[in-house]
C-alpha positions in Angstrom: -9.3 -39.2 6.4 -7.1 -36.9 4.2 -8.5 -33.9 2.4 -8.7 -33.9 -1.3 -5.6 -31.6 -1.5 -3.7 -34.0 0.9 -4.8 -37.0 -1.2 -3.6 -35.3 -4.4 -0.3 -34.2 -2.9 0.4 -37.8 -1.6 -0.4 -39.2 -5.0 2.0 -36.8 -6.7 4.7 -37.8 -4.2 4.1 -41.4 -5.1 4.1 -40.6 -8.8 7.4 -38.7 -8.5 9.0 -41.6 -6.7 7.7 -44.0 -9.4 9.1 -41.8 -12.2 12.5 -41.4 -10.6 12.6 -45.2 -10.0 12.0 -45.6 -13.7 15.0 -43.4 -14.5 13.3 -40.1 -15.2 14.6 -36.8 -13.8 11.9 -34.5 -12.3 12.4 -30.9 -13.5 9.3 -29.3 -11.9 6.3 -30.0 -9.7 3.0 -28.2 -9.4 4.0 -25.5 -11.9 1.3 -22.9 -12.2 0.4 -20.2 -14.6 -2.8 -18.3 -15.4 -4.3 -21.3 -17.4 -3.7 -23.9 -14.7 -1.2 -26.3 -13.2 1.2 -29.0 -14.4 1.6 -31.8 -11.9 5.0 -33.0 -12.9 7.5 -32.1 -15.6 10.3 -34.6 -16.2 13.0 -35.6 -18.6 13.2 -39.1 -20.0 16.6 -39.1 -21.7 16.0 -36.7 -24.6 12.2 -36.4 -24.1 10.4 -33.8 -22.0 7.5 -35.5 -20.2 4.4 -33.6 -19.0 2.7 -35.8 -16.5 -0.8 -35.5 -15.2 -1.4 -37.4 -11.9 -4.9 -38.5 -10.8 -5.3 -40.0 -7.3 -8.4 -41.7 -6.0 -9.4 -43.7 -2.9 -11.1 -46.3 -5.0 -12.5 -47.0 -8.4 -16.2 -46.3 -7.7 -16.1 -43.4 -10.2 -13.9 -45.3 -12.6 -10.1 -45.7 -12.9 -8.3 -42.4 -12.2 -6.7 -42.3 -15.6 -10.2 -42.0 -17.1 -10.5 -38.6 -15.5 -8.1 -37.1 -18.1 -10.8 -36.0 -20.5 -10.3 -34.5 -24.0 -10.8 -31.0 -22.5 -8.1 -31.7 -19.8 -5.8 -32.9 -22.6 -6.3 -29.7 -24.5 -5.5 -27.7 -21.3 -2.4 -29.7 -20.7 -1.1 -29.0 -24.2 -1.5 -25.3 -23.6 0.2 -25.5 -20.2 3.1 -27.4 -21.8 3.5 -24.6 -24.3 3.5 -22.1 -21.5 6.0 -24.1 -19.5 8.3 -24.4 -22.5 8.1 -20.6 -23.1 9.0 -19.9 -19.5 12.0 -22.4 -19.2 15.2 -22.9 -21.0 14.7 -26.6 -21.5 14.9 -28.1 -24.9 14.2 -31.6 -26.2 13.6 -33.1 -29.6 10.5 -34.9 -28.3 7.7 -34.0 -25.9 5.4 -36.6 -24.4 2.2 -36.5 -22.3 1.9 -39.2 -19.6 -0.9 -40.0 -17.2 -0.4 -41.6 -13.9 -3.4 -43.0 -12.0 -3.0 -43.9 -8.4 -5.6 -45.9 -6.4 -4.9 -45.8 -2.6 -6.3 -49.1 -1.4 -7.9 -49.7 2.0 -4.8 -51.7 3.2 -2.6 -48.6 2.7 -0.9 -49.8 -0.5 -1.1 -47.9 -3.7 -1.8 -49.2 -7.2 0.1 -47.1 -9.8 -0.9 -47.1 -13.4 1.5 -45.3 -15.8 0.4 -44.5 -19.3 3.4 -43.1 -21.2 2.4 -41.2 -24.3 -1.3 -41.3 -23.2 -2.2 -38.6 -25.7 -0.4 -36.3 -28.2 
């Protein structure tokens, strides 16, 4: 049974594979600053995408995407500002995506991607 950290890391690996398969370019992973951590920062053509990844073993506590509360959204907006201030990346648009991953008992993963989940 993987630890919570291992589960999260595996989910982020799956999310990065999913995003790159969809044509996005991953710029950063697990970027940290004093206020917290951004799971994935990517570019979708001319749009910078800040992506929160939530991974669960099941849906007993709800779908993983539901774990991105209003408070978490506020924190992600602050983290995005910090990331932009620390990097020389510019884009006319910024988007916040959420990826929920449920690791099923059969070993397969169900990936739910919500592009532009909040603004």
